[in-house]
C-alpha positions as CSV (number, residue, x, y, z in Angstrom):
1,M,5.4,13.5,17.0
2,K,3.9,16.2,19.6
3,R,2.1,13.5,22.1
4,L,2.5,10.0,23.0
5,L,0.5,7.4,21.1
6,S,-2.3,5.5,22.9
7,P,-2.1,1.6,22.5
8,H,-4.9,1.7,19.6
9,E,-3.1,3.9,17.4
10,I,0.3,2.0,17.6
11,A,-2.0,-1.2,16.5
12,M,-3.8,1.1,14.2
13,L,-0.3,1.7,12.6
14,F,0.5,-1.6,12.6
15,V,-3.0,-2.1,10.6
16,L,-2.5,0.4,7.9
17,L,1.5,-1.2,7.3
18,T,-0.1,-4.5,6.6
19,S,-3.9,-4.1,5.6
20,P,-4.8,-0.4,5.2
21,A,-7.4,-1.6,2.8
22,V,-9.8,-2.6,5.6
23,V,-9.4,0.8,7.6
24,D,-12.6,2.4,8.0
25,F,-11.2,6.1,7.1
26,A,-13.7,7.4,9.9
27,D,-12.1,5.9,12.9
28,P,-10.8,8.4,15.1
29,D,-7.2,6.4,15.8
30,V,-7.2,7.5,11.4
31,A,-7.7,10.6,12.7
32,S,-5.2,11.4,15.6
33,L,-2.4,9.8,13.0
34,Q,-3.2,12.5,10.8
35,R,-2.9,15.3,13.2
36,E,0.3,13.5,14.5
37,S,1.6,13.6,10.4
38,L,1.9,9.8,10.7
39,V,-0.8,8.8,7.9
40,E,-1.7,10.3,5.2
41,L,-4.5,10.0,2.4
42,V,-3.2,9.1,-0.9
43,A,-4.7,9.1,-4.5
44,T,-4.7,6.4,-6.2
45,A,-3.8,5.5,-10.5
46,S,-8.3,3.9,-10.0
47,D,-8.9,7.3,-8.5
48,T,-9.7,5.9,-5.6
49,T,-8.1,7.5,-1.6
50,E,-6.2,5.5,0.6
51,L,-4.6,5.7,3.9
52,K,-0.4,5.3,4.0
53,L,2.2,5.9,6.5
54,T,4.2,8.7,6.3
55,S,7.9,8.9,6.3
56,E,7.2,9.4,10.1
57,G,4.8,7.0,10.3
58,A,7.3,4.2,8.6
59,E,9.9,5.6,10.6
60,L,8.0,4.9,14.0
61,I,7.5,1.1,12.9
62,K,10.8,0.4,13.0
63,R,11.4,1.9,15.9
64,F,8.8,-0.1,17.5
65,E,10.9,-3.1,15.3
66,S,14.0,-2.6,17.2
67,L,12.5,-2.7,20.3
68,K,10.8,-6.1,19.3
69,Y,14.2,-7.7,17.8
70,G,16.1,-6.0,20.5
71,A,18.5,-4.3,17.9
């Protein structure tokens, strides 16, 4: 990650983790997260495209969760 994320971008990571289907692909926060390689577009078996956390995005979420629980 090259820069600090905004609160909106951090919130979007959690939305993508829990409810990726509700996210608008055109959301500027999604574009920022894609540029940071934290989310990506993936094709599904049903010929649709969805957003998914990359391994870097998932690792960042784990770091946030460890802060929450003091681990």
